MDTraj code that builds the backbone (N, CA, C; nanometers):
import mdtraj as md
import numpy as np

residues = "MET THR LYS ILE ASP PHE TYR SER LEU GLU PRO GLU SER ARG GLY ASP ARG PHE LEU LEU THR CYS ARG LEU VAL GLU ARG ILE ARG ALA SER ALA LEU ARG ILE LEU ILE HIS CYS PRO ASP ARG GLU GLU ALA ARG HIS LEU ASP ARG LEU LEU TRP THR PHE ARG ASP ASP SER PHE LEU PRO HIS GLY LEU VAL ASP GLN VAL ASP PRO HIS LEU THR PRO ILE LEU ILE SER THR THR ALA ALA PRO GLU THR GLU ARG GLN VAL LEU ILE ASN LEU ALA PRO GLN VAL PRO SER PHE VAL ALA ARG PHE GLU ARG VAL CYS ASP LEU VAL ASP HIS ASP PRO ARG LEU ARG ASP ALA GLY ARG GLU ARG TYR ARG LEU TYR ARG GLU GLN GLY HIS SER LEU LYS HIS HIS GLN ILE ARG LEU".split()
xyz = np.array([
    [0.1426, 1.1581, -4.0687],
    [0.1931, 1.2242, -3.9489],
    [0.1226, 1.1646, -3.8265],
    [0.1961, 1.1508, -3.7212],
    [0.1458, 1.0951, -3.5960],
    [0.0423, 1.1873, -3.5326],
    [-0.0683, 1.1286, -3.4888],
    [-0.1715, 1.2019, -3.4157],
    [-0.1345, 1.2006, -3.2681],
    [-0.1355, 1.3175, -3.2036],
    [-0.0970, 1.3293, -3.0630],
    [-0.2183, 1.3725, -2.9802],
    [-0.2508, 1.2940, -2.8773],
    [-0.3562, 1.3284, -2.7823],
    [-0.2921, 1.3520, -2.6461],
    [-0.3156, 1.4708, -2.5908],
    [-0.2693, 1.5028, -2.4565],
    [-0.3838, 1.4818, -2.3593],
    [-0.3568, 1.4114, -2.2515],
    [-0.4555, 1.3876, -2.1469],
    [-0.4020, 1.4479, -2.0182],
    [-0.4755, 1.5450, -1.9644],
    [-0.4332, 1.6037, -1.8375],
    [-0.5481, 1.5923, -1.7380],
    [-0.5125, 1.5713, -1.6144],
    [-0.6112, 1.5546, -1.5082],
    [-0.6641, 1.6904, -1.4626],
    [-0.7950, 1.6982, -1.4448],
    [-0.8552, 1.8195, -1.3905],
    [-0.8055, 1.8385, -1.2475],
    [-0.8016, 1.9631, -1.2002],
    [-0.7470, 1.9904, -1.0662],
    [-0.8098, 1.9092, -0.9533],
    [-0.9394, 1.8809, -0.9607],
    [-1.0049, 1.8075, -0.8515],
    [-0.9947, 1.6557, -0.8643],
    [-0.9252, 1.6069, -0.9649],
    [-0.9079, 1.4621, -0.9816],
    [-0.8243, 1.4044, -0.8687],
    [-0.8613, 1.2846, -0.8260],
    [-0.7896, 1.2197, -0.7157],
    [-0.6814, 1.1246, -0.7643],
    [-0.6902, 1.0812, -0.8878],
    [-0.5947, 0.9849, -0.9406],
    [-0.4673, 1.0510, -0.9890],
    [-0.3836, 0.9707, -1.0508],
    [-0.2594, 1.0199, -1.1085],
    [-0.2459, 0.9660, -1.2508],
    [-0.1338, 0.9937, -1.3148],
    [-0.1172, 0.9524, -1.4547],
    [-0.1113, 0.8009, -1.4708],
    [-0.0781, 0.7278, -1.3656],
    [-0.0749, 0.5819, -1.3749],
    [-0.2171, 0.5245, -1.3780],
    [-0.3034, 0.5762, -1.2944],
    [-0.4428, 0.5334, -1.2981],
    [-0.5074, 0.5753, -1.4301],
    [-0.4760, 0.6949, -1.4755],
    [-0.5250, 0.7415, -1.6052],
    [-0.4770, 0.6495, -1.7172],
    [-0.3539, 0.6036, -1.7089],
    [-0.3000, 0.5099, -1.8081],
    [-0.3830, 0.3827, -1.8111],
    [-0.4163, 0.3292, -1.6955],
    [-0.4970, 0.2069, -1.6901],
    [-0.6311, 0.2264, -1.7592],
    [-0.6980, 0.3354, -1.7309],
    [-0.8279, 0.3618, -1.7935],
    [-0.8146, 0.3807, -1.9442],
    [-0.7121, 0.4499, -1.9848],
    [-0.6897, 0.4733, -2.1273],
    [-0.6560, 0.3434, -2.2001],
    [-0.5728, 0.2603, -2.1396],
    [-0.5373, 0.1307, -2.1980],
    [-0.6630, 0.0462, -2.2185],
    [-0.7491, 0.0470, -2.1206],
    [-0.8731, -0.0306, -2.1313],
    [-0.9572, 0.0162, -2.2504],
    [-0.9681, 0.1445, -2.2685],
    [-1.0456, 0.1994, -2.3815],
    [-0.9805, 0.1679, -2.5162],
    [-0.8504, 0.1836, -2.5232],
    [-0.7797, 0.1586, -2.6493],
    [-0.7872, 0.0107, -2.6862],
    [-0.7715, -0.0768, -2.5885],
    [-0.7781, -0.2219, -2.6148],
    [-0.9165, -0.2660, -2.6610],
    [-1.0197, -0.1910, -2.6267],
    [-1.1544, -0.2235, -2.6748],
    [-1.1603, -0.2153, -2.8275],
    [-1.0673, -0.1421, -2.8870],
    [-1.0569, -0.1329, -3.0334],
    [-0.9552, -0.2309, -3.0892],
    [-0.9054, -0.3201, -3.0053],
    [-0.8096, -0.4244, -3.0436],
    [-0.6782, -0.3697, -3.0983],
    [-0.6384, -0.2526, -3.0531],
    [-0.5102, -0.1959, -3.0948],
    [-0.3991, -0.2408, -3.0005],
    [-0.2782, -0.2464, -3.0543],
    [-0.1597, -0.2776, -2.9739],
    [-0.1074, -0.1487, -2.9123],
    [-0.0516, -0.1614, -2.7904],
    [-0.0074, -0.0446, -2.7148],
    [0.1331, -0.0681, -2.6611],
    [0.2182, 0.0324, -2.6787],
    [0.3484, 0.0346, -2.6123],
    [0.3434, 0.1491, -2.5127],
    [0.3658, 0.1189, -2.3848],
    [0.3684, 0.2206, -2.2802],
    [0.5148, 0.2494, -2.2487],
    [0.5537, 0.3736, -2.2699],
    [0.6921, 0.4136, -2.2454],
    [0.7020, 0.4795, -2.1086],
    [0.7695, 0.4114, -2.0151],
    [0.7912, 0.4628, -1.8791],
    [0.9338, 0.5166, -1.8688],
    [0.9532, 0.6222, -1.7916],
    [1.0861, 0.6808, -1.7818],
    [1.1874, 0.5981, -1.7032],
    [1.1396, 0.5132, -1.6148],
    [1.2363, 0.4314, -1.5409],
    [1.1752, 0.2968, -1.5020],
    [1.2593, 0.2066, -1.4619],
    [1.2218, 0.0682, -1.4319],
    [1.1217, 0.0580, -1.3164],
    [1.1411, 0.1382, -1.2134],
    [1.0516, 0.1337, -1.0974],
    [0.9092, 0.1749, -1.1353],
    [0.8962, 0.2797, -1.2148],
    [0.7632, 0.3220, -1.2606],
    [0.7019, 0.2164, -1.3526],
    [0.7827, 0.1520, -1.4332],
    [0.7333, 0.0451, -1.5207],
    [0.6776, -0.0704, -1.4368],
    [0.7484, -0.1080, -1.3324],
    [0.7007, -0.2156, -1.2435],
    [0.5722, -0.1757, -1.1711],
    [0.5673, -0.0504, -1.1270],
    [0.4469, -0.0001, -1.0604],
    [0.3265, -0.0094, -1.1542],
    [0.3425, 0.0347, -1.2777],
    [0.2334, 0.0294, -1.3742],
    [0.1951, -0.1151, -1.4059],
    [0.2922, -0.2028, -1.4157],
    [0.2655, -0.3448, -1.4399],
    [0.1739, -0.4004, -1.3302],
    [0.2056, -0.3732, -1.2042],
    [0.1223, -0.4202, -1.0923],
    [-0.0166, -0.3566, -1.0959],
    [-0.0215, -0.2285, -1.1244],
    [-0.1486, -0.1567, -1.1267],
    [-0.2415, -0.2080, -1.2369],
    [-0.1873, -0.2410, -1.3527],
    [-0.2704, -0.2937, -1.4613],
    [-0.3343, -0.4278, -1.4246],
    [-0.2706, -0.5042, -1.3366],
    [-0.3290, -0.6314, -1.2915],
    [-0.4405, -0.6093, -1.1911],
    [-0.4365, -0.5004, -1.1163],
    [-0.5265, -0.4861, -1.0017],
    [-0.6238, -0.3698, -1.0083],
    [-0.6145, -0.2827, -1.1053],
    [-0.6918, -0.1595, -1.0988],
    [-0.8416, -0.1816, -1.1099],
    [-0.8849, -0.2920, -1.1703],
    [-1.0277, -0.3207, -1.1799],
    [-1.0508, -0.4707, -1.1768],
    [-1.1394, -0.5151, -1.0896],
    [-1.1669, -0.6587, -1.0730],
    [-1.2257, -0.7238, -1.1970],
    [-1.3074, -0.6518, -1.2711],
    [-1.3776, -0.7113, -1.3849],
    [-1.3081, -0.6853, -1.5188],
    [-1.1810, -0.6542, -1.5150],
    [-1.1082, -0.6221, -1.6370],
    [-0.9838, -0.7099, -1.6488],
    [-0.9558, -0.7529, -1.7708],
    [-0.8313, -0.8242, -1.7969],
    [-0.7599, -0.7541, -1.9110],
    [-0.6428, -0.7046, -1.8834],
    [-0.5619, -0.6354, -1.9834],
    [-0.4315, -0.7123, -2.0008],
    [-0.4196, -0.7913, -2.1077],
    [-0.2996, -0.8737, -2.1282],
    [-0.1770, -0.7859, -2.1544],
    [-0.0899, -0.7805, -2.0568],
    [0.0241, -0.6897, -2.0651],
    [0.1467, -0.7525, -1.9992],
    [0.2592, -0.6835, -2.0148],
    [0.3803, -0.7254, -1.9468],
    [0.4971, -0.6348, -1.9791],
    [0.6025, -0.6493, -1.9009],
    [0.7269, -0.5759, -1.9249],
    [0.7973, -0.6379, -2.0446],
    [0.8521, -0.5551, -2.1301],
    [0.9101, -0.6008, -2.2558],
    [1.0102, -0.7135, -2.2379],
    [1.0935, -0.7088, -2.1396],
    [1.1965, -0.8112, -2.1234],
    [1.1466, -0.9366, -2.0506],
    [1.0152, -0.9404, -2.0174],
    [0.9624, -1.0542, -1.9423],
    [0.8487, -1.1284, -2.0122],
    [0.8048, -1.0799, -2.1267],
    [0.6944, -1.1450, -2.1986],
    [0.7310, -1.1589, -2.3463],
    [0.6575, -1.2445, -2.4146],
    [0.6732, -1.2573, -2.5592],
    [0.5996, -1.1412, -2.6241],
    [0.6689, -1.0477, -2.6884],
    [0.6025, -0.9300, -2.7446],
    [0.5030, -0.9629, -2.8562],
    [0.5192, -1.0772, -2.9217],
    [0.4259, -1.1147, -3.0282],
    [0.2920, -1.1619, -2.9723],
    [0.2916, -1.2109, -2.8499],
    [0.1702, -1.2628, -2.7881],
    [0.1059, -1.1653, -2.6890],
    [0.1723, -1.0544, -2.6629],
    [0.1270, -0.9609, -2.5608],
    [0.0922, -0.8271, -2.6258],
    [-0.0355, -0.7894, -2.6262],
    [-0.0762, -0.6674, -2.6978],
    [-0.0508, -0.5359, -2.6239],
    [-0.0184, -0.5441, -2.4943],
    [0.0122, -0.4236, -2.4167],
    [0.1510, -0.4426, -2.3568],
    [0.2446, -0.3645, -2.4042],
    [0.3835, -0.3787, -2.3612],
    [0.4279, -0.2552, -2.2841],
    [0.5031, -0.2774, -2.1782],
    [0.5586, -0.1689, -2.0977],
    [0.7100, -0.1712, -2.1178],
    [0.7651, -0.0567, -2.1585],
    [0.9070, -0.0517, -2.1923],
    [0.9722, 0.0747, -2.1378],
    [1.0990, 0.0639, -2.1018],
    [1.1772, 0.1817, -2.0628],
    [1.2620, 0.2308, -2.1803],
    [1.2522, 0.1592, -2.2926],
    [1.3251, 0.1956, -2.4149],
    [1.2259, 0.2007, -2.5313],
    [1.2745, 0.2085, -2.6500],
    [1.1890, 0.2087, -2.7696],
    [1.1499, 0.0685, -2.8115],
    [1.2044, -0.0314, -2.7456],
    [1.1809, -0.1709, -2.7850],
    [1.0393, -0.2130, -2.7497],
    [0.9825, -0.3039, -2.8229],
    [1.0312, -0.3568, -2.9494],
    [0.9993, -0.2629, -3.0658],
    [1.0867, -0.2629, -3.1615],
    [1.0778, -0.1709, -3.2749],
    [0.9613, -0.2014, -3.3675],
    [0.9012, -0.3187, -3.3536],
    [0.7902, -0.3576, -3.4399],
    [0.6584, -0.2916, -3.3997],
    [0.6514, -0.2341, -3.2814],
    [0.5276, -0.1687, -3.2365],
    [0.5087, -0.0377, -3.3111],
    [0.3848, -0.0150, -3.3620],
    [0.3590, 0.1017, -3.4452],
    [0.2221, 0.1661, -3.4230],
    [0.1320, 0.1008, -3.3498],
    [-0.0049, 0.1535, -3.3424],
    [-0.0201, 0.2668, -3.2412],
    [-0.0110, 0.2363, -3.1114],
    [-0.0340, 0.3381, -3.0084],
    [0.0825, 0.3395, -2.9093],
    [0.1325, 0.4588, -2.8845],
    [0.2350, 0.4813, -2.7825],
    [0.1716, 0.5643, -2.6718],
    [0.1841, 0.5176, -2.5479],
    [0.1468, 0.5997, -2.4325],
    [0.2772, 0.6453, -2.3689],
    [0.2973, 0.7768, -2.3675],
    [0.4217, 0.8322, -2.3159],
    [0.4049, 0.8795, -2.1724],
    [0.4839, 0.8215, -2.0828],
    [0.4872, 0.8643, -1.9434],
    [0.6212, 0.9301, -1.9089],
    [0.7059, 0.9474, -2.0076],
    [0.8374, 1.0097, -1.9870],
    [0.8240, 1.1616, -1.9875],
    [0.9129, 1.2320, -1.9196],
    [0.9054, 1.3783, -1.9169],
    [0.9508, 1.4456, -2.0469],
    [1.0087, 1.3698, -2.1384],
    [1.0530, 1.4273, -2.2649],
    [0.9846, 1.3561, -2.3819],
    [0.9938, 1.4184, -2.4984],
    [0.9392, 1.3563, -2.6196],
    [1.0315, 1.2419, -2.6591],
    [0.9792, 1.1196, -2.6676],
    [1.0644, 1.0078, -2.7090],
    [1.1120, 1.0255, -2.8534],
    [1.2319, 0.9818, -2.8814],
    [1.2893, 0.9967, -3.0160],
    [1.2191, 0.9109, -3.1199],
    [1.1408, 0.8140, -3.0774],
    [1.0775, 0.7184, -3.1680],
    [0.9285, 0.7461, -3.1914],
    [0.8796, 0.8640, -3.1561],
    [0.7388, 0.8996, -3.1695],
    [0.6876, 0.8819, -3.3120],
    [0.7662, 0.9199, -3.4099],
    [0.7208, 0.9240, -3.5492],
    [0.6793, 0.7883, -3.6048],
    [0.7245, 0.6795, -3.5469],
    [0.6875, 0.5488, -3.6005],
    [0.5459, 0.5062, -3.5612],
    [0.4817, 0.5789, -3.4696],
    [0.3487, 0.5429, -3.4209],
    [0.2388, 0.6203, -3.4931],
    [0.1239, 0.5537, -3.5094],
    [0.0063, 0.6192, -3.5666],
    [-0.0523, 0.7200, -3.4687],
    [-0.0490, 0.6846, -3.3409],
    [-0.1085, 0.7693, -3.2378],
    [-0.0214, 0.7683, -3.1130],
    [-0.0096, 0.8856, -3.0499],
    [0.0615, 0.8984, -2.9230],
    [-0.0332, 0.9592, -2.8215],
    [-0.0406, 0.8973, -2.7052],
    [-0.1161, 0.9502, -2.5924],
    [-0.0141, 0.9972, -2.4900],
    [-0.0151, 1.1257, -2.4617],
    [0.0817, 1.1850, -2.3706],
    [0.0066, 1.2274, -2.2450],
    [0.0476, 1.1756, -2.1287],
    [-0.0271, 1.1963, -2.0054],
    [0.0438, 1.2904, -1.9097],
    [-0.0355, 1.3771, -1.8465],
    [0.0174, 1.4754, -1.7528],
    [-0.0704, 1.4738, -1.6281],
    [-0.0094, 1.4765, -1.5098],
    [-0.0905, 1.4865, -1.3880],
    [-0.0577, 1.6146, -1.3118],
    [-0.0888, 1.6172, -1.1822],
    [-0.0826, 1.7407, -1.1042],
    [0.0573, 1.7818, -1.0596],
    [0.1515, 1.6928, -1.0634],
    [0.2875, 1.7249, -1.0200],
    [0.3388, 1.8430, -1.1034],
    [0.3763, 1.9547, -1.0395],
    [0.4189, 2.0733, -1.1148],
    [0.5359, 2.0465, -1.2104],
    [0.6282, 1.9634, -1.1685],
    [0.7435, 1.9300, -1.2534],
    [0.6977, 1.8572, -1.3794],
    [0.6065, 1.7613, -1.3631],
    [0.5543, 1.6861, -1.4762],
    [0.4641, 1.7719, -1.5641],
    [0.3881, 1.8609, -1.5011],
    [0.3012, 1.9510, -1.5774],
    [0.3839, 2.0441, -1.6652],
    [0.4931, 2.0990, -1.6105],
    [0.5807, 2.1867, -1.6892],
    [0.6469, 2.1108, -1.8035],
    [0.6890, 1.9876, -1.7759],
    [0.7493, 1.9055, -1.8819],
    [0.6455, 1.8752, -1.9898],
    [0.5191, 1.8530, -1.9499],
    [0.4118, 1.8292, -2.0456],
    [0.3886, 1.9486, -2.1354],
    [0.3951, 2.0673, -2.0813],
    [0.3807, 2.1894, -2.1626],
    [0.4933, 2.2000, -2.2647],
    [0.6122, 2.1645, -2.2230],
    [0.7267, 2.1678, -2.3154],
    [0.7084, 2.0645, -2.4273],
    [0.6616, 1.9438, -2.3930],
    [0.6367, 1.8421, -2.4957],
    [0.5297, 1.8898, -2.5942],
    [0.4252, 1.9513, -2.5416],
    [0.3177, 2.0026, -2.6273],
    [0.3754, 2.1028, -2.7278],
    [0.4578, 2.1938, -2.6783],
    [0.5208, 2.2940, -2.7648],
    [0.6069, 2.2272, -2.8722],
    [0.6862, 2.1282, -2.8329],
    [0.7725, 2.0592, -2.9285],
    [0.6921, 1.9844, -3.0344],
    [0.5867, 1.9153, -2.9924],
    [0.5012, 1.8449, -3.0882],
    [0.4413, 1.9436, -3.1882],
    [0.3927, 2.0568, -3.1378],
    [0.3329, 2.1579, -3.2247],
    [0.4352, 2.2112, -3.3245],
    [0.5561, 2.2383, -3.2770],
    [0.6624, 2.2866, -3.3661],
    [0.6972, 2.1849, -3.4746],
    [0.6803, 2.0553, -3.4422],
    [0.7094, 1.9496, -3.5392],
    [0.5944, 1.9280, -3.6372],
    [0.4834, 1.9996, -3.6183],
    [0.3716, 1.9925, -3.7106],
    [0.2708, 1.8820, -3.6846],
    [0.2740, 1.8212, -3.5671],
    [0.1792, 1.7147, -3.5345],
    [0.0390, 1.7711, -3.5110],
    [-0.0613, 1.6893, -3.5405],
    [-0.1996, 1.7213, -3.5086],
    [-0.2197, 1.6945, -3.3599],
    [-0.2592, 1.7975, -3.2841],
    [-0.2698, 1.7866, -3.1385],
    [-0.4134, 1.8038, -3.0911],
    [-0.4511, 1.7226, -2.9936],
    [-0.5782, 1.7373, -2.9234],
    [-0.5495, 1.7313, -2.7746],
    [-0.6246, 1.8115, -2.6984],
    [-0.6085, 1.8113, -2.5541],
    [-0.7391, 1.7662, -2.4900],
    [-0.7278, 1.6737, -2.3945],
    [-0.8439, 1.6200, -2.3231],
    [-0.8229, 1.6418, -2.1736],
    [-0.9190, 1.7082, -2.1072],
    [-0.9163, 1.7232, -1.9613],
    [-0.9965, 1.6087, -1.9037],
    [-0.9391, 1.5339, -1.8110],
    [-1.0003, 1.4148, -1.7551],
    [-1.0176, 1.4295, -1.6045],
    [-1.1309, 1.3834, -1.5546],
    [-1.1529, 1.3794, -1.4098],
    [-1.1588, 1.2323, -1.3675],
    [-1.0757, 1.1951, -1.2723],
    [-1.0762, 1.0582, -1.2180],
    [-1.1448, 1.0571, -1.0840],
])
top = md.Topology()
chain = top.add_chain()
for i, resn in enumerate(residues, 1):
    res = top.add_residue(resn, chain, resSeq=i)
    for name in ("N", "CA", "C"):
        top.add_atom(name, md.element.get_by_symbol(name[0]), res)
traj = md.Trajectory(xyz[None], top)
């Protein structure tokens, strides 16, 4: 069964879920795991792509948009769909709903920030994951 980790920002945090994604990606890559980041739309995917290049001067995170890089050579992929289907290790979900392809991953990181709409959607995802019998952990993060 897929392990689900929820990451929510503490109220006094200044960052958002995109900055949190960058920090989380850096930590996960330290374990040499492959990551698929699921963004709800193309504009957010492009924003995250730019942010991963610039968020820290002393960090290099080899990543790219699924339709613009070779997925076999790129360990961090940003996708607006479930593609590529070969990814199975870590999914970072930035979509407001539970992706239909969650079960193929060993671990899912679901991120929530201060936006009330996104926070409410995160609560609904948490409820759905719990109903599906997933092992859930919640982490409060301060940026």
